[in-house]
C-alpha positions, 0 to 999 in steps of 0.5 A: 506468527500467522498472517491473515492474507496470503500474497499468492491469493492477493496476486491472483486477485490482482491478475484477475482484475488487470486490464480494466479501468482503474475504478473497475479494477479497484471495485473488483479487487475489493469485492474479491478480497471481501469474499475471500476475507469476510469481515476484514475489508473496509467498505468506505471510499476514503482516499487520503493523500500520503506524503512519505519519503519525498513521494506523494500519492493517494491511498485507499486503506482496505485493511489494517491491523497491528501486523498487516495492511492492504491498500490501493496506493498510487497517483494518476500523475506519477511520483518519486521518492524513497521507499522507507526502510522497515522491519516489515515485508512489503508486497507491491502488486502493479495494477496500472502503469509502471513502477521503476526501482533501484537499490543501493549499488544498482546502476540499472533500474528495474521496471514493474508493469501491470501484474508484476510483483515488487517485493521489498524485504525487511530492513531494505530500502529502495528508490522508486518512481512511478513515471506518469501514473501508476496504481498498485495493491500494496500489502505489508506484513510486520510491525505496522505501527513501526512504519507510521513515523515514516508515513507521517514525517513529510506530513508533519514537517514538509507539507503540513497536511494535518488534515490527511494525517488526521484522516490516516490516523482515523482510518488506521485506528478504526481498522485496528480496533475492528480487528482487535475486537475480532481477535486479529492482531 
């Protein structure tokens, strides 16, 4: 299966934006993505709370299809939780702050800083923490609809934030339909 996005290109775009204030980084990343992948980057600024795996952050969806998504994810105050276990590969490019992570059996944390890439391989799970604040560009490739139950469970059964869930479904549906109409799965 071919994918639209190239992780090496995404990493280069992130590295170019590092060191600026977060709003400027996000604007520059969006502009670079729109130039590199014309017609595939959403133009709205709909930040949405996301509660998943016990962690709370906010996301700005930039692209979503059945096989890929690209978003900015993070929190200005930090968060901690379970990564989820998916049959998708997840690339987490740190923009600001730190992310700490560990896998089952690891007794020392791994630390990811601005410009670093944290990859979660398909079928694996990790504990993670964003101490203080942290923002990242997140790219996932795989069967994205299979990831949605994890992304919705806390909102349905813990926070009961149906408003955020509704906006998430709306943005995802809008992006998927737009991409299907362009012939992109």
